[in-house]
Structure formats: structure tokens, C-alpha cells
C-alpha positions as CSV (number, residue, x, y, z in Angstrom):
1,M,91.6,83.2,98.6
2,N,94.6,84.7,100.7
3,R,96.9,86.0,97.9
4,R,93.5,87.7,96.8
5,R,92.5,89.1,100.5
6,L,97.0,90.6,101.1
7,L,96.2,91.6,96.9
8,A,93.4,94.0,98.2
9,A,94.8,95.2,101.3
10,L,98.0,96.4,99.6
11,G,97.2,99.7,99.8
12,T,96.7,99.5,103.1
13,A,99.5,97.0,104.1
14,A,101.7,99.2,102.4
15,G,100.3,102.1,102.2
16,V,101.2,104.5,105.3
17,G,103.4,107.8,105.0
18,L,104.3,110.7,107.0
19,A,102.8,113.5,109.9
20,G,104.1,115.5,112.6
21,C,105.8,119.0,113.5
22,V,108.9,119.6,113.4
23,G,109.0,123.5,114.3
24,G,111.2,126.2,113.1
25,S,110.4,127.8,110.9
26,V,108.8,127.4,107.6
27,D,111.0,124.9,104.6
28,G,109.3,125.2,100.9
29,P,106.7,126.2,99.1
30,F,103.5,127.4,100.4
31,P,104.0,127.7,103.9
32,D,100.0,129.3,104.7
33,A,99.1,126.0,102.7
34,E,96.0,125.0,105.8
35,W,97.2,121.3,105.6
36,R,101.1,122.4,106.4
37,D,101.1,122.0,110.4
38,G,104.5,124.3,110.8
39,D,106.8,122.3,108.4
40,G,105.0,119.0,109.1
41,L,101.8,118.8,108.5
42,D,97.9,118.7,109.1
43,V,97.0,115.5,108.1
44,E,93.3,115.2,108.9
45,T,93.1,118.1,106.6
46,L,95.1,117.3,104.2
47,A,93.3,113.8,103.8
48,T,90.0,116.1,103.3
49,N,91.0,118.7,100.8
50,H,93.5,115.3,98.9
51,V,89.4,113.4,98.7
52,E,88.1,116.4,98.1
53,S,90.3,117.2,95.1
54,A,89.8,113.5,93.6
55,V,85.6,114.2,94.0
56,E,85.3,117.3,92.9
57,A,88.2,116.3,89.7
58,G,84.9,113.7,88.9
59,G,87.4,111.0,89.9
60,M,91.4,109.6,89.9
61,T,93.5,106.4,89.6
62,L,94.8,105.3,92.5
63,F,98.4,103.2,91.0
64,S,101.0,101.3,93.1
65,T,103.3,99.3,93.1
66,A,105.5,96.9,95.9
67,T,108.6,96.1,95.4
68,S,110.4,92.7,97.3
69,S,113.2,91.5,98.7
70,Y,114.5,87.9,100.7
71,D,117.7,87.2,101.3
72,G,117.3,83.7,104.1
73,D,116.5,80.8,102.6
74,G,113.1,78.9,101.9
75,D,109.7,81.0,101.5
76,P,109.4,83.0,104.2
77,T,105.8,83.9,106.7
78,P,104.1,86.0,105.9
79,W,105.7,88.1,103.0
80,L,104.2,91.0,100.3
81,P,104.9,89.5,97.7
82,S,105.6,92.0,94.5
83,Q,102.9,93.5,93.3
84,E,101.4,96.1,91.3
85,Y,97.7,97.4,92.1
86,E,95.7,99.6,89.4
87,S,92.9,101.2,90.7
88,S,90.3,104.0,88.5
89,H,86.9,105.4,89.3
90,D,84.8,107.4,87.1
91,L,81.5,109.6,88.4
92,E,80.2,110.7,85.8
93,N,80.6,107.4,83.7
94,G,79.4,105.6,85.8
95,R,82.8,103.3,85.4
96,S,85.2,101.8,87.6
97,Y,88.3,99.4,87.1
98,L,90.7,97.1,89.6
99,R,93.6,95.2,88.4
100,Q,95.5,93.5,90.9
101,E,99.1,91.7,89.2
102,V,101.6,89.2,91.7
103,T,104.8,90.7,89.6
104,E,106.8,88.1,90.8
105,T,106.0,84.9,89.0
106,E,107.3,83.2,86.0
107,G,103.8,83.0,84.4
108,P,101.5,85.7,84.3
109,D,98.9,85.8,87.8
110,V,96.4,89.5,87.1
111,L,93.0,90.2,88.2
112,E,90.6,93.3,86.6
113,R,87.0,94.1,86.9
114,Y,85.8,96.6,84.9
115,V,82.6,97.9,86.0
116,A,79.6,100.0,84.1
117,D,75.8,99.9,82.7
118,G,74.3,97.0,86.0
119,E,77.3,94.6,85.4
120,A,80.7,93.5,86.2
121,L,83.6,91.7,84.0
122,L,86.3,89.6,84.7
123,R,89.4,88.7,83.8
124,E,91.2,86.4,85.5
125,R,95.0,85.6,83.6
126,T,97.5,82.7,85.5
127,E,99.8,79.9,83.7
128,E,96.7,77.5,83.2
129,G,95.1,80.5,81.2
130,V,92.4,82.8,81.0
131,R,88.9,83.5,82.7
132,Y,86.4,85.0,82.7
133,G,83.4,86.5,84.9
134,R,80.0,88.0,84.0
135,Q,77.4,89.7,86.9
136,A,75.2,92.5,88.1
137,V,75.7,94.7,90.5
138,D,73.4,96.9,91.8
139,R,75.7,100.5,92.3
140,T,73.8,103.7,92.1
141,A,75.9,107.4,91.9
142,A,76.8,108.0,95.6
143,D,77.9,104.4,95.7
144,F,80.6,104.9,93.2
145,E,81.6,108.7,94.8
146,E,82.1,106.2,98.4
147,A,84.2,103.9,96.9
148,L,86.4,107.0,95.0
149,R,86.3,108.7,97.9
150,S,88.0,105.5,100.0
151,E,90.4,104.5,97.6
152,A,91.6,108.6,97.7
153,L,92.2,107.7,101.3
154,V,94.3,104.9,101.3
155,G,98.1,105.7,102.0
156,I,97.3,108.8,103.7
157,R,95.2,108.4,106.1
158,V,93.1,105.1,107.2
159,P,90.7,104.1,110.1
160,R,92.2,101.3,112.1
161,G,90.1,100.3,115.1
162,D,92.0,100.0,118.2
163,G,89.7,97.3,121.0
164,S,89.2,101.1,123.2
165,G,85.9,102.0,120.8
166,E,87.9,105.5,119.5
167,T,89.2,104.7,115.8
168,A,92.8,104.7,115.3
169,Y,94.6,105.8,112.1
170,E,97.2,104.1,110.0
171,G,98.9,106.2,107.7
172,L,101.0,109.3,107.1
173,G,100.7,109.7,111.1
174,N,103.1,106.8,110.8
175,W,106.5,108.6,110.6
176,D,107.3,111.6,111.8
177,P,108.7,114.6,108.8
178,R,110.3,117.4,108.1
179,A,110.1,119.7,105.2
180,E,112.3,119.0,102.4
181,G,112.1,121.7,100.3
182,E,110.7,121.7,96.4
183,G,110.0,118.6,94.3
184,E,108.0,118.3,91.5
185,M,105.2,115.9,89.8
186,E,102.5,116.3,86.0
187,G,104.6,120.4,85.6
188,Q,103.7,121.1,88.6
189,P,105.8,122.2,91.8
190,T,105.4,120.1,94.5
191,A,106.2,120.8,99.1
192,R,107.9,117.9,99.4
193,F,108.2,116.4,103.1
194,V,110.7,113.5,103.5
195,S,111.4,110.7,106.9
196,D,113.3,108.0,108.3
197,S,111.2,107.6,110.9
198,F,108.7,105.3,111.2
199,D,106.7,104.6,113.9
200,G,103.4,102.5,113.3
201,E,103.6,98.0,113.0
202,R,105.0,96.2,110.2
203,S,104.4,92.1,109.5
204,V,106.5,92.2,106.6
205,P,109.6,92.8,108.4
206,E,108.9,91.4,111.6
207,R,111.3,94.2,112.6
208,I,112.2,97.4,111.0
209,E,115.6,98.0,111.4
210,T,115.2,100.9,108.7
211,A,112.4,103.2,107.4
212,S,112.7,106.0,104.8
213,A,109.4,107.4,103.3
214,T,108.7,110.9,100.7
215,V,105.6,112.4,100.1
216,D,104.4,114.9,97.9
217,V,101.5,117.6,98.2
218,F,99.8,120.3,96.0
219,E,99.1,123.9,96.6
220,A,95.5,122.9,96.4
221,G,97.0,119.7,99.1
222,F,96.6,117.0,96.5
223,V,98.5,114.3,97.1
224,P,101.0,112.7,94.4
225,R,103.0,110.3,95.1
226,I,103.6,109.1,98.5
227,E,107.5,106.4,98.9
228,Q,107.8,103.8,101.2
229,S,110.8,101.5,102.1
230,W,111.3,99.9,105.5
231,E,114.4,96.6,105.8
232,G,115.2,94.6,108.6
233,P,115.5,91.3,110.3
234,H,112.2,88.2,109.1
235,D,112.4,84.6,109.1
236,D,116.5,84.0,109.2
237,G,116.9,86.8,107.5
238,T,116.3,90.6,105.5
239,G,113.0,91.3,104.2
240,A,112.6,94.9,102.4
241,V,110.1,96.1,100.6
242,E,110.0,99.6,98.6
243,V,106.2,100.8,98.0
244,E,105.3,103.8,95.3
245,I,102.1,104.8,95.6
246,E,100.3,107.3,92.8
247,Y,97.6,109.7,92.7
248,R,96.9,110.6,89.3
249,D,94.4,111.4,86.1
250,R,91.6,113.1,88.3
251,G,88.6,113.7,85.9
252,E,89.8,111.0,83.6
253,A,87.1,109.3,81.9
254,V,87.3,105.4,82.0
255,T,86.9,103.3,79.4
256,E,86.6,99.9,78.3
257,P,89.0,97.3,78.2
258,D,89.8,96.1,75.3
259,W,89.5,92.4,76.5
260,A,85.5,93.6,77.8
261,A,84.3,92.5,74.9
262,E,85.8,88.7,74.3
263,A,83.9,88.9,78.7
264,R,80.0,89.1,77.2
265,G,80.9,86.9,74.8
266,E,82.4,83.9,76.8
267,T,79.8,84.6,79.8
268,E,76.9,84.4,77.7
269,G,73.4,82.6,78.4
């Protein structure tokens, strides 16, 4: 289904960030951090540190929101509807949880998936009601870790083939950042970087006139948040998309959702 593919690609479609080097004296905290490149970011090193931090903690949650607006007539094509994406991984217990929700519809439009103990439980809520699904899964500890590593990279360093046979990367490398002093997340100081120069391609909006981004980085190289926005002509109007990606809850266990027992009962036999 197109909507499902679009939702699953949220992190890729919306998850682009910052990179580069402005030069001059280093601004902000952690001037000697290995992921810094002067007043810019060494994205490859940053991505490595960020992912390893999530793996060493035993898991994390990726939570992303996209808020879109359009002032033209009719339904724009293509389009990225306002939505939420939440994905959690728990390496110690071999569990994962996924929720994808379109938030601009009149009724509920939510897909959830919980994986544990060799099975996946699914719940889909729409205007037509609630449907459950259940299927066996065969995931090793290595499979769970690989899934966590993939989710942790969303928005930071996303590999993309460019037809040349060499690997190109989207994500933080699509921006030209500058250090912007210190921020705070989870009660800890962050180095903050900002940019208003985007050098990537997007389908929404079709042409970018203004863009901005902010990224926070902990001293160890973990990225707790990336914010981005784009605005420009789209179809016969103006389209705008604002995206916030949070990487949080490192090391927290994934608990069974309250609908799991009902899902098992509805799919028994």
C-alpha cells in the first residue's frame, strides 16, 4: 500500500540533517570532541558514535513527527501527510515495538506491531474499526541489533545509491551547519548546530525556497534531537513540512502493549 510505504519511509523522506565545516574558532561546548570538524560536524564519526551508544545501552526509541501544510486547491501530488513514527528496540529481551500514525485524518489511522518471543502481533485502527494480526517470526539477537542500528541511523547518515556504483549518503550531509552555542536535552548540555542552507532533493515541496535545521549533540556523540523545515512552491500553491526526530529512552525495556492479550485472543486458532 502506498500509504504504508510512505509511512515506513518517514525517517528517510524526512530524516535529513547537518554536516560540514564553517571554519574559524570552535564555538560552543566540547571543542575537542572527535565528532566535531571545527565549527561543523564529522558526520561519519558522529554517526558511528551515535549508533554505538544506542547499541551499548541495549536499545533506544526513535520518535519522529512530520507536520505538513498546503495552501493550494485540491489534494497535492505527491504529498507527505502529517504523521508520527515511533520505533523501539530492546536487545536484552529481544523485543521491538512500532507505531505508525497518520494524524491529519478525521478518524484513527494507526498501525502497530509488537515483536517478542518468536511472534509478531499487529493492530490496525481505522474508521472501519480494529483489526488484529499474528505471525511467527524468526529473529536472532543479531537481527534485533541490526534493526536497532538501522533505526539509529535514520536522519543522520542514510546510504543511498547514486547509480555510480559508489555509496552516497543522505542525512546530515545535506546541510551546511554552523555551531550555535549550547543547548540542553534530558538535563544534559548539548552542542547545538544550525543551518539555513539545504543541498538535497525533496519531493515535498517540489522546490525549496526556505529551509532550516537544528541538531543537538551530547558530548559522547549521541544525537538526541534533529529539527528541520522546508517551504516552497508545490503544485499550484505553497507546501511546507516541519520534521522533528528524537532519539531517546536508551536502555529502557520494551513492555508488552495493553492490546497484546486481545490480539492473541482474536487470532487464536
